[in-house]
C-alpha positions, -999 to +999 in steps of 0.1 A: -006+243+401-028+259+427-019+294+438-037+307+469-037+344+464-059+373+474-065+410+469-083+433+494-100+467+491-116+492+515-107+520+538-107+525+575-140+545+576-153+534+542-184+513+536-167+479+539-136+458+536-135+432+508-113+403+497-112+382+466-095+348+472-084+328+442-069+293+440-090+275+466-099+241+453-135+228+453-149+207+482-133+223+512-157+231+540-155+267+551-174+279+582-184+315+586-186+310+623-149+301+625-139+332+605-160+353+629-142+337+659-109+347+644-121+383+637-132+385+674-097+374+685-082+403+665-105+428+681-100+420+718-069+429+737-059+451+766-049+486+753-072+487+723-089+520+715-125+532+711-129+519+675-131+483+688-161+493+709-179+504+677-170+476+654-182+441+658-166+425+628-187+398+610-179+384+577-203+377+548-192+352+522-205+367+490-194+340+465-173+309+459-189+289+486-222+269+483-239+250+511-207+255+532-183+241+507-160+258+482-169+255+445-135+262+430-146+297+420-130+329+435-143+335+470-155+370+479-155+381+516-170+413+530-168+430+564-190+460+568-176+490+587-202+499+613-186+533+619-193+542+582-227+555+595-208+584+610-186+590+580-209+588+550-205+624+539-167+623+545-161+591+527-186+595+499-174+579+467-195+603+445-185+638+433-210+666+441-207+699+423-226+718+450-223+700+484-243+713+513-224+736+537-230+711+565-213+684+544-184+707+536-179+714+573-178+677+581-152+670+554-131+699+565-132+687+601-119+653+591-092+666+567-057+672+580-023+683+567-001+678+597+020+647+592+021+619+618+057+607+622+059+570+618+029+567+596+026+566+558+014+602+557+044+621+543+057+595+518+022+587+507+013+624+501+043+628+479+040+595+461+003+600+452+003+638+451-023+641+478-030+673+497-054+658+523-037+633+544-071+616+551-066+599+517-034+583+530-047+574+564-078+556+552-060+529+532-027+527+551-046+522+584-042+488+601-080+485+599-075+467+566-059+438+586-095+427+596-102+414+562-068+398+560-076+379+592-107+366+575-086+354+545-062+338+570-091+320+587-100+304+553-064+293+549-064+279+584-095+258+577-078+244+547-046+236+566-066+219+594-078+193+569-042+181+568-037+183+605-017+215+604-026+239+632-011+270+646-015+298+672+001+330+683+011+345+717+028+377+730+062+374+745+069+411+752+051+444+756+073+475+762+101+464+786+080+435+801+092+402+788+078+367+791+105+347+810+084+317+820+071+295+792+046+266+799+061+232+791+040+224+760+027+244+730-008+232+740-005+249+774+010+281+758-020+283+734-046+276+761-032+303+785-026+328+757-062+326+745-075+333+780-052+363+785-063+398+772-027+405+763-023+370+748+005+362+772+009+326+785+019+336+821-005+353+845+021+373+864+037+386+832+002+395+819-004+416+850+029+434+845+021+440+808-013+455+817+004+478+842+029+490+816+000+497+791-019+517+818+012+538+825+017+545+788-019+555+784-018+579+814+013+595+798-004+598+764+021+574+750+020+540+732+038+507+735+051+481+711+063+446+717+071+411+703+049+381+694+055+345+684+036+324+658+038+286+659+025+261+634+029+223+639+026+191+619+040+206+587+052+182+560+089+183+550+096+202+518+072+231+516+091+259+498+123+255+478+160+264+476+162+267+438+151+304+436+152+332+461+115+340+457+104+304+464+122+302+497+095+297+524+113+317+551+115+347+527+078+344+518+069+342+555+091+371+564+076+393+537+041+384+549+048+394+585+071+423+577+044+441+557+019+442+586+016+478+596+040+487+624+061+455+622+098+463+621+115+429+625+109+392+618+128+363+632+129+326+624+137+301+652+166+314+673+164+347+653+187+375+664+201+352+692+218+332+664+244+359+664+256+348+699+256+311+692+286+290+679+279+266+650+281+237+675+254+254+696+231+267+668+226+238+644+200+212+652+216+177+652+197+148+637+193+114+653+174+083+643+155+057+664+134+029+650+140+044+615+124+077+626+144+109+624+143+133+653+161+163+668+165+176+703+166+213+694+148+236+670+170+267+666+162+266+628+126+272+637+114+245+613+130+259+582+163+250+565+174+260+530+141+278+525+120+247+532+101+231+560+122+204+577+095+186+596+100+205+629+076+230+644+076+264+626+085+292+650+083+328+638+087+360+659+077+395+650+085+428+666+059+456+665+069+492+671+048+515+693+018+529+675+028+564+662-006+579+667-006+593+702-021+620+724+015+631+733+020+649+700+053+647+682+070+675+663+062+675+626+053+697+596+022+710+580+024+699+543+000+727+532+017+756+549+052+739+550+059+751+585+065+733+619+034+718+636+023+692+661+012+658+648-024+651+640-041+628+665-066+602+654-085+578+677-059+551+684-049+521+705-023+524+733-010+489+725-021+465+697+006+438+700-020+411+708-040+420+677-009+421+656-001+386+667-034+374+654-028+392+621+006+376+618-009+342+625-034+348+596-007+360+572+015+330+579-014+306+574-020+321+540+016+315+530+015+279+543-018+272+525-003+285+493+028+264+497+009+233+506-015+235+477+015+243+454+032+211+467+002+187+465-017+200+435-053+191+426-085+209+418-109+194+444-108+181+479-111+144+470-083+146+445-060+166+468-065+142+497-055+112+475-024+131+464-016+139+500-020+103+512+005+092+485+030+117+499+023+106+534+009+140+544 
């Protein structure tokens, strides 16, 4: 049984971000250019901060791929942090008994002990017994999602071999909501990809940009909601036999663990609370021996399994807690009231979060698909898939 799994390493201002992917069968074509396109999608977006002007994320495939095809060995991906040039002394991995005074000064300037409410600072400092919150910030930063998007791009390239494709778009930023949806998923995707807030309606995009500008002027930040959609999924990915094999649970965990995400919805989501059973559940019909439905409130998942309908997942991202408008907090060194530390940050990162969620969900789907079909190489897997009518 294949198991598409991965581990990442790296810090926000460290040398690089790395990922090791295991469980990718041999013979799948992986294009570096496609991964870089997805990395670029994560970096753009109205409301992003100065860091995105520094970094131009490019991936290097270090192993597991030869002449553009996977070999069955673990795949190693690396993204170099361009900003590391300015942080070499601060993020040095070596211990120096007698560092230069200039180096000590740089380290002290980047160290901080004033907790940022909403971040991992306080709990992280207690859990790992850290006195410099820089050690918490560096790994808990959403910067690490860059390498996750690279992993997700590999997963999407595998899924595409089976006709499974997906996209993401933003449906809300602050109190500005998308009320008008284009008629087809194709149109939603096309318009969202052209929008710097990933919104499929031009007027709503303008209102979202205005809301972001107002928040920036006030030294504040904005959250919002995004939607991820994947189509052409086979019936039966996931399982109902054990809680940890239910696909909706696996997807929810993948999206929920993205930094700043506070809620995940499937299909109708929270609106299901207002619907009667006769309104909520998607009736089945048959025509020419083909099963179809007129609604998709289940979001493509029933009993922890894909049911053949389009997968629809929503995520809610809170406003970024790093802001110029400092919140009240404490200093963990002096244990007294203080103002929260400010680190260069975005005003709004909902469009980027949507791309990260798209990648995370692709990883879960690739894992579930390979788990279902089995096989160690592309030719073998395609034969198995054809027998199952995938």
